[in-house]
HTML snippet that shows the backbone in 3Dmol.js (N, CA, C, O; Angstrom):
<script src="https://3Dmol.org/build/3Dmol-min.js"></script>
<div id="view" style="width:600px;height:400px;position:relative"></div>
<script>
const pdb = `
ATOM      1  N   MET A   1       6.224   3.242  -3.046  1.00  0.00           N
ATOM      2  CA  MET A   1       6.317   1.811  -2.254  1.00  0.00           C
ATOM      3  C   MET A   1       6.577   1.801  -1.090  1.00  0.00           C
ATOM      4  O   MET A   1       7.608   2.361  -0.718  1.00  0.00           O
ATOM      5  N   PRO A   2       5.681   1.130  -0.115  1.00  0.00           N
ATOM      6  CA  PRO A   2       4.713   0.675   0.692  1.00  0.00           C
ATOM      7  C   PRO A   2       6.511   0.492   1.562  1.00  0.00           C
ATOM      8  O   PRO A   2       7.655   0.171   1.242  1.00  0.00           O
ATOM      9  N   ARG A   3       5.603   1.024   3.006  1.00  0.00           N
ATOM     10  CA  ARG A   3       6.266   1.471   4.459  1.00  0.00           C
ATOM     11  C   ARG A   3       6.526   0.324   4.713  1.00  0.00           C
ATOM     12  O   ARG A   3       6.576  -0.170   3.586  1.00  0.00           O
ATOM     13  N   LEU A   4       6.782  -0.662   5.591  1.00  0.00           N
ATOM     14  CA  LEU A   4       6.200  -1.391   7.110  1.00  0.00           C
ATOM     15  C   LEU A   4       6.827  -1.715   8.056  1.00  0.00           C
ATOM     16  O   LEU A   4       7.739  -2.525   8.220  1.00  0.00           O
ATOM     17  N   PHE A   5       6.376  -1.138   8.603  1.00  0.00           N
ATOM     18  CA  PHE A   5       7.498  -0.608   9.918  1.00  0.00           C
ATOM     19  C   PHE A   5       7.742  -1.683  10.975  1.00  0.00           C
ATOM     20  O   PHE A   5       6.934  -1.590  11.899  1.00  0.00           O
ATOM     21  N   VAL A   6       8.612  -2.664  11.101  1.00  0.00           N
ATOM     22  CA  VAL A   6       9.358  -3.764  11.554  1.00  0.00           C
ATOM     23  C   VAL A   6       9.023  -3.844  13.312  1.00  0.00           C
ATOM     24  O   VAL A   6       9.755  -3.163  14.031  1.00  0.00           O
ATOM     25  N   PRO A   7       7.910  -4.687  13.973  1.00  0.00           N
ATOM     26  CA  PRO A   7       8.031  -4.622  15.882  1.00  0.00           C
ATOM     27  C   PRO A   7       9.481  -5.060  16.083  1.00  0.00           C
ATOM     28  O   PRO A   7      10.431  -5.465  15.414  1.00  0.00           O
ATOM     29  N   PRO A   8       9.239  -4.840  17.047  1.00  0.00           N
ATOM     30  CA  PRO A   8      10.464  -4.428  18.277  1.00  0.00           C
ATOM     31  C   PRO A   8      11.386  -5.493  18.361  1.00  0.00           C
ATOM     32  O   PRO A   8      12.615  -5.480  18.299  1.00  0.00           O
ATOM     33  N   LEU A   9      10.137  -6.928  18.594  1.00  0.00           N
ATOM     34  CA  LEU A   9      11.395  -8.094  18.619  1.00  0.00           C
ATOM     35  C   LEU A   9      11.462  -8.883  17.206  1.00  0.00           C
ATOM     36  O   LEU A   9      11.237 -10.069  16.968  1.00  0.00           O
ATOM     37  N   LEU A  10      11.892  -7.702  16.251  1.00  0.00           N
ATOM     38  CA  LEU A  10      12.246  -8.855  14.381  1.00  0.00           C
ATOM     39  C   LEU A  10      13.422  -7.738  14.558  1.00  0.00           C
ATOM     40  O   LEU A  10      14.550  -8.189  14.364  1.00  0.00           O
ATOM     41  N   ARG A  11      13.354  -6.518  14.854  1.00  0.00           N
ATOM     42  CA  ARG A  11      14.275  -5.525  14.632  1.00  0.00           C
ATOM     43  C   ARG A  11      16.098  -6.130  14.955  1.00  0.00           C
ATOM     44  O   ARG A  11      17.106  -5.753  14.358  1.00  0.00           O
ATOM     45  N   PRO A  12      16.006  -7.084  16.011  1.00  0.00           N
ATOM     46  CA  PRO A  12      17.754  -7.892  15.385  1.00  0.00           C
ATOM     47  C   PRO A  12      17.710  -8.232  14.597  1.00  0.00           C
ATOM     48  O   PRO A  12      18.220  -7.502  13.747  1.00  0.00           O
ATOM     49  N   PHE A  13      17.242  -9.285  14.176  1.00  0.00           N
ATOM     50  CA  PHE A  13      16.864  -9.595  12.957  1.00  0.00           C
ATOM     51  C   PHE A  13      17.021  -8.977  11.044  1.00  0.00           C
ATOM     52  O   PHE A  13      17.343  -9.612  10.040  1.00  0.00           O
ATOM     53  N   CYS A  14      16.643  -7.577  11.217  1.00  0.00           N
ATOM     54  CA  CYS A  14      16.433  -6.764  10.800  1.00  0.00           C
ATOM     55  C   CYS A  14      17.574  -5.506  10.808  1.00  0.00           C
ATOM     56  O   CYS A  14      17.274  -4.371  10.439  1.00  0.00           O
ATOM     57  N   GLU A  15      18.744  -5.830  11.221  1.00  0.00           N
ATOM     58  CA  GLU A  15      19.946  -5.134  11.046  1.00  0.00           C
ATOM     59  C   GLU A  15      18.842  -3.898  11.977  1.00  0.00           C
ATOM     60  O   GLU A  15      18.379  -2.954  11.336  1.00  0.00           O
ATOM     61  N   GLY A  16      18.649  -3.987  12.873  1.00  0.00           N
ATOM     62  CA  GLY A  16      18.132  -2.499  13.847  1.00  0.00           C
ATOM     63  C   GLY A  16      16.937  -2.093  13.350  1.00  0.00           C
ATOM     64  O   GLY A  16      16.006  -1.850  14.117  1.00  0.00           O
ATOM     65  N   GLU A  17      16.799  -1.951  11.796  1.00  0.00           N
ATOM     66  CA  GLU A  17      15.906  -0.753  11.355  1.00  0.00           C
ATOM     67  C   GLU A  17      14.569  -1.242  11.644  1.00  0.00           C
ATOM     68  O   GLU A  17      14.167  -2.399  11.769  1.00  0.00           O
ATOM     69  N   GLU A  18      13.849   0.069  11.740  1.00  0.00           N
ATOM     70  CA  GLU A  18      12.284   0.468  12.369  1.00  0.00           C
ATOM     71  C   GLU A  18      11.635   0.466  11.193  1.00  0.00           C
ATOM     72  O   GLU A  18      10.588  -0.178  11.126  1.00  0.00           O
ATOM     73  N   GLU A  19      12.098   1.149  10.082  1.00  0.00           N
ATOM     74  CA  GLU A  19      11.488   1.104   9.269  1.00  0.00           C
ATOM     75  C   GLU A  19      12.405   0.624   7.539  1.00  0.00           C
ATOM     76  O   GLU A  19      13.366   1.136   6.964  1.00  0.00           O
ATOM     77  N   VAL A  20      11.546  -0.520   7.216  1.00  0.00           N
ATOM     78  CA  VAL A  20      12.212  -0.606   5.483  1.00  0.00           C
ATOM     79  C   VAL A  20      10.645  -0.888   4.532  1.00  0.00           C
ATOM     80  O   VAL A  20       9.607  -1.548   4.480  1.00  0.00           O
ATOM     81  N   VAL A  21      11.441   0.166   3.898  1.00  0.00           N
ATOM     82  CA  VAL A  21      10.494   0.136   1.894  1.00  0.00           C
ATOM     83  C   VAL A  21      10.530  -1.202   1.065  1.00  0.00           C
ATOM     84  O   VAL A  21      11.513  -1.891   0.794  1.00  0.00           O
ATOM     85  N   VAL A  22       9.927  -1.289   0.913  1.00  0.00           N
ATOM     86  CA  VAL A  22       8.753  -2.986   0.451  1.00  0.00           C
ATOM     87  C   VAL A  22       8.558  -2.584  -0.988  1.00  0.00           C
ATOM     88  O   VAL A  22       8.685  -1.478  -1.514  1.00  0.00           O
ATOM     89  N   ASP A  23       8.140  -4.024  -1.612  1.00  0.00           N
ATOM     90  CA  ASP A  23       7.611  -3.987  -2.459  1.00  0.00           C
ATOM     91  C   ASP A  23       6.463  -4.771  -2.045  1.00  0.00           C
ATOM     92  O   ASP A  23       6.468  -5.536  -1.081  1.00  0.00           O
ATOM     93  N   GLY A  24       5.567  -4.570  -2.743  1.00  0.00           N
ATOM     94  CA  GLY A  24       3.923  -5.732  -2.951  1.00  0.00           C
ATOM     95  C   GLY A  24       3.165  -5.212  -2.749  1.00  0.00           C
ATOM     96  O   GLY A  24       3.241  -4.100  -2.227  1.00  0.00           O
ATOM     97  N   SER A  25       1.560  -6.066  -3.233  1.00  0.00           N
ATOM     98  CA  SER A  25       0.763  -5.134  -3.326  1.00  0.00           C
ATOM     99  C   SER A  25      -0.194  -5.608  -1.972  1.00  0.00           C
ATOM    100  O   SER A  25      -1.052  -4.986  -1.345  1.00  0.00           O
ATOM    101  N   THR A  26       0.293  -6.839  -1.835  1.00  0.00           N
ATOM    102  CA  THR A  26      -0.662  -7.245  -0.748  1.00  0.00           C
ATOM    103  C   THR A  26       0.031  -6.818   0.898  1.00  0.00           C
ATOM    104  O   THR A  26       1.213  -6.530   0.709  1.00  0.00           O
ATOM    105  N   VAL A  27      -0.186  -6.742   1.810  1.00  0.00           N
ATOM    106  CA  VAL A  27       1.107  -7.081   2.814  1.00  0.00           C
ATOM    107  C   VAL A  27       1.473  -7.998   3.434  1.00  0.00           C
ATOM    108  O   VAL A  27       2.303  -7.957   4.342  1.00  0.00           O
ATOM    109  N   LEU A  28       0.548  -9.542   2.774  1.00  0.00           N
ATOM    110  CA  LEU A  28       1.727 -10.771   2.598  1.00  0.00           C
ATOM    111  C   LEU A  28       2.715 -10.677   1.278  1.00  0.00           C
ATOM    112  O   LEU A  28       3.792 -11.226   1.509  1.00  0.00           O
ATOM    113  N   GLU A  29       2.596 -10.006  -0.307  1.00  0.00           N
ATOM    114  CA  GLU A  29       4.709 -10.178  -0.107  1.00  0.00           C
ATOM    115  C   GLU A  29       4.593  -8.959  -0.434  1.00  0.00           C
ATOM    116  O   GLU A  29       4.854  -8.560  -1.569  1.00  0.00           O
ATOM    117  N   ALA A  30       4.045  -7.949   0.844  1.00  0.00           N
ATOM    118  CA  ALA A  30       5.131  -6.651   1.461  1.00  0.00           C
ATOM    119  C   ALA A  30       6.172  -7.412   2.488  1.00  0.00           C
ATOM    120  O   ALA A  30       7.332  -7.012   2.589  1.00  0.00           O
ATOM    121  N   VAL A  31       5.586  -8.750   3.387  1.00  0.00           N
ATOM    122  CA  VAL A  31       6.405  -9.169   4.121  1.00  0.00           C
ATOM    123  C   VAL A  31       7.358  -9.735   3.173  1.00  0.00           C
ATOM    124  O   VAL A  31       8.360  -9.038   3.011  1.00  0.00           O
ATOM    125  N   GLN A  32       7.296 -10.973   2.410  1.00  0.00           N
ATOM    126  CA  GLN A  32       8.033 -11.578   1.682  1.00  0.00           C
ATOM    127  C   GLN A  32       9.078 -10.743   0.933  1.00  0.00           C
ATOM    128  O   GLN A  32      10.003 -11.392   0.445  1.00  0.00           O
ATOM    129  N   SER A  33       9.093  -9.028   0.707  1.00  0.00           N
ATOM    130  CA  SER A  33       9.859  -8.441   0.096  1.00  0.00           C
ATOM    131  C   SER A  33      10.565  -8.612   1.324  1.00  0.00           C
ATOM    132  O   SER A  33      11.653  -9.186   1.358  1.00  0.00           O
ATOM    133  N   LEU A  34      10.045  -8.177   2.261  1.00  0.00           N
ATOM    134  CA  LEU A  34      11.248  -8.024   3.479  1.00  0.00           C
ATOM    135  C   LEU A  34      12.208  -9.008   3.395  1.00  0.00           C
ATOM    136  O   LEU A  34      13.398  -8.970   3.083  1.00  0.00           O
ATOM    137  N   ASP A  35      11.110 -10.328   3.896  1.00  0.00           N
ATOM    138  CA  ASP A  35      12.172 -11.565   3.899  1.00  0.00           C
ATOM    139  C   ASP A  35      13.122 -11.294   3.070  1.00  0.00           C
ATOM    140  O   ASP A  35      14.163 -11.637   3.632  1.00  0.00           O
ATOM    141  N   ALA A  36      13.393 -10.795   1.869  1.00  0.00           N
ATOM    142  CA  ALA A  36      13.910 -10.961   0.271  1.00  0.00           C
ATOM    143  C   ALA A  36      14.843  -9.966   1.146  1.00  0.00           C
ATOM    144  O   ALA A  36      16.003  -9.840   0.754  1.00  0.00           O
ATOM    145  N   GLN A  37      14.513  -9.381   2.086  1.00  0.00           N
ATOM    146  CA  GLN A  37      16.413  -8.298   2.237  1.00  0.00           C
ATOM    147  C   GLN A  37      16.749  -9.166   3.573  1.00  0.00           C
ATOM    148  O   GLN A  37      17.851  -9.590   3.923  1.00  0.00           O
ATOM    149  N   TYR A  38      15.561  -9.303   4.183  1.00  0.00           N
ATOM    150  CA  TYR A  38      16.055 -10.523   5.519  1.00  0.00           C
ATOM    151  C   TYR A  38      15.752 -11.574   5.805  1.00  0.00           C
ATOM    152  O   TYR A  38      15.420 -11.685   6.986  1.00  0.00           O
ATOM    153  N   PRO A  39      15.713 -12.483   5.199  1.00  0.00           N
ATOM    154  CA  PRO A  39      16.068 -13.951   5.059  1.00  0.00           C
ATOM    155  C   PRO A  39      15.679 -14.195   7.457  1.00  0.00           C
ATOM    156  O   PRO A  39      16.283 -13.968   8.506  1.00  0.00           O
ATOM    157  N   GLY A  40      14.488 -14.696   7.052  1.00  0.00           N
ATOM    158  CA  GLY A  40      13.735 -15.756   7.743  1.00  0.00           C
ATOM    159  C   GLY A  40      12.827 -14.552   8.930  1.00  0.00           C
ATOM    160  O   GLY A  40      12.628 -14.816  10.116  1.00  0.00           O
ATOM    161  N   THR A  41      12.515 -13.620   8.433  1.00  0.00           N
ATOM    162  CA  THR A  41      12.202 -12.667   9.603  1.00  0.00           C
ATOM    163  C   THR A  41      10.382 -13.671   8.398  1.00  0.00           C
ATOM    164  O   THR A  41       9.705 -14.409   9.115  1.00  0.00           O
ATOM    165  N   LEU A  42      10.006 -13.586   7.217  1.00  0.00           N
ATOM    166  CA  LEU A  42       8.415 -13.923   7.425  1.00  0.00           C
ATOM    167  C   LEU A  42       8.166 -15.373   8.204  1.00  0.00           C
ATOM    168  O   LEU A  42       7.085 -15.558   8.764  1.00  0.00           O
ATOM    169  N   GLU A  43       9.334 -16.522   8.223  1.00  0.00           N
ATOM    170  CA  GLU A  43       9.305 -17.897   9.081  1.00  0.00           C
ATOM    171  C   GLU A  43       8.893 -16.931  10.574  1.00  0.00           C
ATOM    172  O   GLU A  43       7.811 -17.089  11.139  1.00  0.00           O
ATOM    173  N   ARG A  44       9.845 -16.032  11.021  1.00  0.00           N
ATOM    174  CA  ARG A  44       9.325 -15.347  12.311  1.00  0.00           C
ATOM    175  C   ARG A  44       7.592 -14.077  12.263  1.00  0.00           C
ATOM    176  O   ARG A  44       6.954 -13.508  13.149  1.00  0.00           O
ATOM    177  N   LEU A  45       7.502 -14.130  11.208  1.00  0.00           N
ATOM    178  CA  LEU A  45       6.001 -13.360  11.058  1.00  0.00           C
ATOM    179  C   LEU A  45       5.114 -14.039  11.444  1.00  0.00           C
ATOM    180  O   LEU A  45       4.399 -14.045  12.445  1.00  0.00           O
ATOM    181  N   CYS A  46       5.282 -15.110   9.843  1.00  0.00           N
ATOM    182  CA  CYS A  46       4.543 -15.620   9.721  1.00  0.00           C
ATOM    183  C   CYS A  46       4.873 -16.925   9.361  1.00  0.00           C
ATOM    184  O   CYS A  46       5.386 -17.190   8.274  1.00  0.00           O
ATOM    185  N   PRO A  47       4.455 -18.233  10.705  1.00  0.00           N
ATOM    186  CA  PRO A  47       4.677 -18.719  10.550  1.00  0.00           C
ATOM    187  C   PRO A  47       3.571 -20.284   9.884  1.00  0.00           C
ATOM    188  O   PRO A  47       2.516 -20.496  10.482  1.00  0.00           O
ATOM    189  N   ASP A  48       3.999 -21.296   8.587  1.00  0.00           N
ATOM    190  CA  ASP A  48       3.478 -21.469   7.926  1.00  0.00           C
ATOM    191  C   ASP A  48       2.075 -20.992   7.423  1.00  0.00           C
ATOM    192  O   ASP A  48       0.926 -21.300   7.106  1.00  0.00           O
ATOM    193  N   GLY A  49       2.710 -20.330   7.533  1.00  0.00           N
ATOM    194  CA  GLY A  49       2.129 -18.588   6.078  1.00  0.00           C
ATOM    195  C   GLY A  49       0.373 -18.435   6.465  1.00  0.00           C
ATOM    196  O   GLY A  49      -0.720 -18.531   5.906  1.00  0.00           O
ATOM    197  N   LYS A  50       1.103 -18.065   8.123  1.00  0.00           N
ATOM    198  CA  LYS A  50      -0.180 -17.466   8.344  1.00  0.00           C
ATOM    199  C   LYS A  50       0.582 -16.928   9.626  1.00  0.00           C
ATOM    200  O   LYS A  50       1.458 -17.360  10.376  1.00  0.00           O
ATOM    201  N   LEU A  51      -0.646 -15.063   9.444  1.00  0.00           N
ATOM    202  CA  LEU A  51       0.316 -14.504  10.417  1.00  0.00           C
ATOM    203  C   LEU A  51       0.034 -15.141  11.926  1.00  0.00           C
ATOM    204  O   LEU A  51      -0.997 -15.709  12.287  1.00  0.00           O
ATOM    205  N   ARG A  52       1.440 -14.849  12.842  1.00  0.00           N
ATOM    206  CA  ARG A  52       1.704 -15.503  14.285  1.00  0.00           C
ATOM    207  C   ARG A  52       0.347 -15.208  15.024  1.00  0.00           C
ATOM    208  O   ARG A  52      -0.164 -14.134  14.707  1.00  0.00           O
ATOM    209  N   PRO A  53      -0.361 -15.999  15.995  1.00  0.00           N
ATOM    210  CA  PRO A  53      -1.328 -15.483  16.476  1.00  0.00           C
ATOM    211  C   PRO A  53      -1.152 -14.294  17.778  1.00  0.00           C
ATOM    212  O   PRO A  53      -0.133 -14.366  18.464  1.00  0.00           O
ATOM    213  N   GLY A  54      -1.949 -13.461  18.006  1.00  0.00           N
ATOM    214  CA  GLY A  54      -1.832 -12.570  18.718  1.00  0.00           C
ATOM    215  C   GLY A  54      -1.122 -11.314  18.253  1.00  0.00           C
ATOM    216  O   GLY A  54      -0.569 -10.358  18.795  1.00  0.00           O
ATOM    217  N   ILE A  55      -1.394 -11.757  16.914  1.00  0.00           N
ATOM    218  CA  ILE A  55      -0.816 -10.104  16.327  1.00  0.00           C
ATOM    219  C   ILE A  55      -1.515  -9.542  14.933  1.00  0.00           C
ATOM    220  O   ILE A  55      -1.874 -10.208  13.961  1.00  0.00           O
ATOM    221  N   ALA A  56      -1.575  -8.473  15.084  1.00  0.00           N
ATOM    222  CA  ALA A  56      -2.807  -7.312  14.067  1.00  0.00           C
ATOM    223  C   ALA A  56      -1.865  -7.256  13.561  1.00  0.00           C
ATOM    224  O   ALA A  56      -0.728  -7.478  13.977  1.00  0.00           O
ATOM    225  N   VAL A  57      -2.495  -6.726  11.884  1.00  0.00           N
ATOM    226  CA  VAL A  57      -1.811  -5.870  11.132  1.00  0.00           C
ATOM    227  C   VAL A  57      -3.208  -4.178  10.771  1.00  0.00           C
ATOM    228  O   VAL A  57      -4.435  -4.157  10.681  1.00  0.00           O
ATOM    229  N   THR A  58      -2.366  -3.301  10.695  1.00  0.00           N
ATOM    230  CA  THR A  58      -2.930  -2.484   9.971  1.00  0.00           C
ATOM    231  C   THR A  58      -2.287  -1.611   8.940  1.00  0.00           C
ATOM    232  O   THR A  58      -1.115  -1.248   9.042  1.00  0.00           O
ATOM    233  N   VAL A  59      -3.020  -1.301   8.007  1.00  0.00           N
ATOM    234  CA  VAL A  59      -2.700  -1.047   6.962  1.00  0.00           C
ATOM    235  C   VAL A  59      -2.867   0.167   6.785  1.00  0.00           C
ATOM    236  O   VAL A  59      -3.994   0.254   6.298  1.00  0.00           O
ATOM    237  N   ASP A  60      -2.170   1.784   6.940  1.00  0.00           N
ATOM    238  CA  ASP A  60      -2.758   2.958   6.974  1.00  0.00           C
ATOM    239  C   ASP A  60      -4.143   3.265   7.937  1.00  0.00           C
ATOM    240  O   ASP A  60      -5.331   3.541   7.770  1.00  0.00           O
ATOM    241  N   GLN A  61      -2.891   2.959   9.391  1.00  0.00           N
ATOM    242  CA  GLN A  61      -4.031   3.401  10.833  1.00  0.00           C
ATOM    243  C   GLN A  61      -5.258   2.143  10.998  1.00  0.00           C
ATOM    244  O   GLN A  61      -5.992   1.962  11.970  1.00  0.00           O
ATOM    245  N   ASN A  62      -5.198   1.243   9.516  1.00  0.00           N
ATOM    246  CA  ASN A  62      -6.731   0.341   9.821  1.00  0.00           C
ATOM    247  C   ASN A  62      -6.815  -0.463  10.209  1.00  0.00           C
ATOM    248  O   ASN A  62      -7.353  -1.115   9.314  1.00  0.00           O
ATOM    249  N   VAL A  63      -6.549  -1.782  11.889  1.00  0.00           N
ATOM    250  CA  VAL A  63      -6.470  -2.476  11.973  1.00  0.00           C
ATOM    251  C   VAL A  63      -7.295  -3.593  10.652  1.00  0.00           C
ATOM    252  O   VAL A  63      -8.244  -2.998  10.141  1.00  0.00           O
ATOM    253  N   THR A  64      -7.132  -4.683  10.211  1.00  0.00           N
ATOM    254  CA  THR A  64      -8.008  -4.817   9.117  1.00  0.00           C
ATOM    255  C   THR A  64      -7.970  -6.217   9.601  1.00  0.00           C
ATOM    256  O   THR A  64      -7.221  -6.809  10.378  1.00  0.00           O
ATOM    257  N   PRO A  65      -8.900  -6.531   8.976  1.00  0.00           N
ATOM    258  CA  PRO A  65      -9.270  -8.182   8.727  1.00  0.00           C
ATOM    259  C   PRO A  65      -9.418  -9.104   8.340  1.00  0.00           C
ATOM    260  O   PRO A  65      -9.998 -10.179   8.497  1.00  0.00           O
ATOM    261  N   ARG A  66      -8.482  -8.308   7.464  1.00  0.00           N
ATOM    262  CA  ARG A  66      -8.210  -9.753   5.569  1.00  0.00           C
ATOM    263  C   ARG A  66      -6.506  -9.823   6.037  1.00  0.00           C
ATOM    264  O   ARG A  66      -5.779 -10.698   5.566  1.00  0.00           O
ATOM    265  N   GLY A  67      -6.085  -8.973   6.839  1.00  0.00           N
ATOM    266  CA  GLY A  67      -4.889 -10.418   7.104  1.00  0.00           C
ATOM    267  C   GLY A  67      -3.987  -9.868   6.073  1.00  0.00           C
ATOM    268  O   GLY A  67      -4.263  -8.887   5.382  1.00  0.00           O
ATOM    269  N   LEU A  68      -2.716 -10.661   5.993  1.00  0.00           N
ATOM    270  CA  LEU A  68      -1.863 -10.723   5.002  1.00  0.00           C
ATOM    271  C   LEU A  68      -2.701 -10.695   3.077  1.00  0.00           C
ATOM    272  O   LEU A  68      -2.269 -10.757   1.926  1.00  0.00           O
ATOM    273  N   SER A  69      -3.773 -10.593   3.611  1.00  0.00           N
ATOM    274  CA  SER A  69      -4.632 -10.937   1.995  1.00  0.00           C
ATOM    275  C   SER A  69      -4.500  -9.463   1.839  1.00  0.00           C
ATOM    276  O   SER A  69      -4.147  -9.114   0.712  1.00  0.00           O
ATOM    277  N   GLN A  70      -4.655  -8.732   2.513  1.00  0.00           N
ATOM    278  CA  GLN A  70      -4.401  -7.137   2.505  1.00  0.00           C
ATOM    279  C   GLN A  70      -3.521  -6.879   1.503  1.00  0.00           C
ATOM    280  O   GLN A  70      -2.399  -7.230   1.141  1.00  0.00           O
ATOM    281  N   LYS A  71      -5.187  -5.495   0.878  1.00  0.00           N
ATOM    282  CA  LYS A  71      -4.444  -4.895  -0.622  1.00  0.00           C
ATOM    283  C   LYS A  71      -3.086  -3.785  -0.164  1.00  0.00           C
ATOM    284  O   LYS A  71      -3.239  -3.371   0.986  1.00  0.00           O
ATOM    285  N   VAL A  72      -2.036  -3.344  -0.738  1.00  0.00           N
ATOM    286  CA  VAL A  72      -1.906  -1.968  -0.443  1.00  0.00           C
ATOM    287  C   VAL A  72      -1.457  -1.651  -1.073  1.00  0.00           C
ATOM    288  O   VAL A  72      -0.666  -2.474  -1.532  1.00  0.00           O
ATOM    289  N   SER A  73      -1.436  -0.479  -1.646  1.00  0.00           N
ATOM    290  CA  SER A  73      -0.682   1.002  -2.348  1.00  0.00           C
ATOM    291  C   SER A  73       0.733   0.891  -2.243  1.00  0.00           C
ATOM    292  O   SER A  73       1.417   0.119  -1.571  1.00  0.00           O
ATOM    293  N   PRO A  74       1.083   1.902  -3.115  1.00  0.00           N
ATOM    294  CA  PRO A  74       2.759   2.577  -3.323  1.00  0.00           C
ATOM    295  C   PRO A  74       2.875   3.656  -1.442  1.00  0.00           C
ATOM    296  O   PRO A  74       3.683   3.761  -0.519  1.00  0.00           O
ATOM    297  N   GLU A  75       1.963   4.021  -1.689  1.00  0.00           N
ATOM    298  CA  GLU A  75       1.763   4.854   0.257  1.00  0.00           C
ATOM    299  C   GLU A  75       1.477   4.717   0.868  1.00  0.00           C
ATOM    300  O   GLU A  75       1.110   5.608   1.634  1.00  0.00           O
ATOM    301  N   SER A  76       1.301   2.635   1.274  1.00  0.00           N
ATOM    302  CA  SER A  76       0.729   2.436   2.281  1.00  0.00           C
ATOM    303  C   SER A  76       1.994   2.505   3.611  1.00  0.00           C
ATOM    304  O   SER A  76       3.218   2.518   3.486  1.00  0.00           O
ATOM    305  N   GLU A  77       1.076   2.542   4.983  1.00  0.00           N
ATOM    306  CA  GLU A  77       2.060   2.037   5.849  1.00  0.00           C
ATOM    307  C   GLU A  77       1.539   1.238   6.995  1.00  0.00           C
ATOM    308  O   GLU A  77       0.609   1.294   7.801  1.00  0.00           O
ATOM    309  N   ILE A  78       2.828   0.259   6.631  1.00  0.00           N
ATOM    310  CA  ILE A  78       2.012  -1.267   7.595  1.00  0.00           C
ATOM    311  C   ILE A  78       2.660  -1.415   8.719  1.00  0.00           C
ATOM    312  O   ILE A  78       3.888  -1.342   8.756  1.00  0.00           O
ATOM    313  N   HIS A  79       1.862  -1.659   9.862  1.00  0.00           N
ATOM    314  CA  HIS A  79       2.225  -1.910  10.407  1.00  0.00           C
ATOM    315  C   HIS A  79       2.032  -2.574  11.303  1.00  0.00           C
ATOM    316  O   HIS A  79       1.015  -2.386  11.970  1.00  0.00           O
ATOM    317  N   PHE A  80       2.980  -3.629  11.650  1.00  0.00           N
ATOM    318  CA  PHE A  80       2.571  -5.316  13.258  1.00  0.00           C
ATOM    319  C   PHE A  80       2.385  -4.858  14.883  1.00  0.00           C
ATOM    320  O   PHE A  80       3.342  -4.449  15.541  1.00  0.00           O
ATOM    321  N   LEU A  81       0.793  -5.007  15.521  1.00  0.00           N
ATOM    322  CA  LEU A  81       0.468  -4.983  16.671  1.00  0.00           C
ATOM    323  C   LEU A  81       0.835  -5.879  18.004  1.00  0.00           C
ATOM    324  O   LEU A  81       1.443  -6.790  17.441  1.00  0.00           O
ATOM    325  N   PRO A  82       0.845  -5.999  18.506  1.00  0.00           N
ATOM    326  CA  PRO A  82      -0.496  -7.601  19.459  1.00  0.00           C
ATOM    327  C   PRO A  82      -1.189  -7.035  19.188  1.00  0.00           C
ATOM    328  O   PRO A  82      -1.246  -5.829  18.949  1.00  0.00           O
ATOM    329  N   ALA A  83      -2.124  -8.100  19.164  1.00  0.00           N
ATOM    330  CA  ALA A  83      -3.545  -7.957  19.515  1.00  0.00           C
ATOM    331  C   ALA A  83      -4.843  -8.107  20.610  1.00  0.00           C
ATOM    332  O   ALA A  83      -5.325  -9.109  21.137  1.00  0.00           O
ATOM    333  N   ILE A  84      -5.116  -6.984  20.693  1.00  0.00           N
ATOM    334  CA  ILE A  84      -5.846  -6.538  22.164  1.00  0.00           C
ATOM    335  C   ILE A  84      -7.674  -7.467  21.881  1.00  0.00           C
ATOM    336  O   ILE A  84      -8.644  -7.387  21.127  1.00  0.00           O
ATOM    337  N   GLY A  85      -7.158  -8.336  23.150  1.00  0.00           N
ATOM    338  CA  GLY A  85      -8.885  -8.983  23.435  1.00  0.00           C
ATOM    339  C   GLY A  85      -9.597  -8.162  24.414  1.00  0.00           C
ATOM    340  O   GLY A  85      -9.303  -7.251  25.187  1.00  0.00           O
ATOM    341  N   GLY A  86     -10.580  -8.782  24.113  1.00  0.00           N
ATOM    342  CA  GLY A  86     -11.208  -8.268  25.440  1.00  0.00           C
ATOM    343  C   GLY A  86     -12.492  -9.052  26.082  1.00  0.00           C
ATOM    344  O   GLY A  86     -13.036  -9.641  25.148  1.00  0.00           O
ATOM    345  N   GLY A  87     -13.147  -9.278  27.223  1.00  0.00           N
ATOM    346  CA  GLY A  87     -14.150  -9.749  27.438  1.00  0.00           C
ATOM    347  C   GLY A  87     -15.090  -9.080  28.041  1.00  0.00           C
ATOM    348  O   GLY A  87     -16.178  -9.610  28.267  1.00  0.00           O
TER     349      GLY A  87
END
`;
const viewer = $3Dmol.createViewer("view");
viewer.addModel(pdb, "pdb");
viewer.setStyle({}, {cartoon: {color: "spectrum"}});
viewer.zoomTo();
viewer.render();
</script>
């Protein structure tokens, strides 16, 4: 089952957990699984059904432009990071 690493600002809503084993075959399903375990995390991470602005998602150490629709495997690691802008 995928492992989702909880962003520091969400940890108080997840009983301080840094990492949670979740169900799902996409990032969205993984976040929904996290929300089933810790209600309210979905809305904080994905208001209006979209990834919060300024947040990037990595799956297996690769930043993905597919965001919530990115497929994950049972061995995947999912991280949420502040997006880095440049100019």
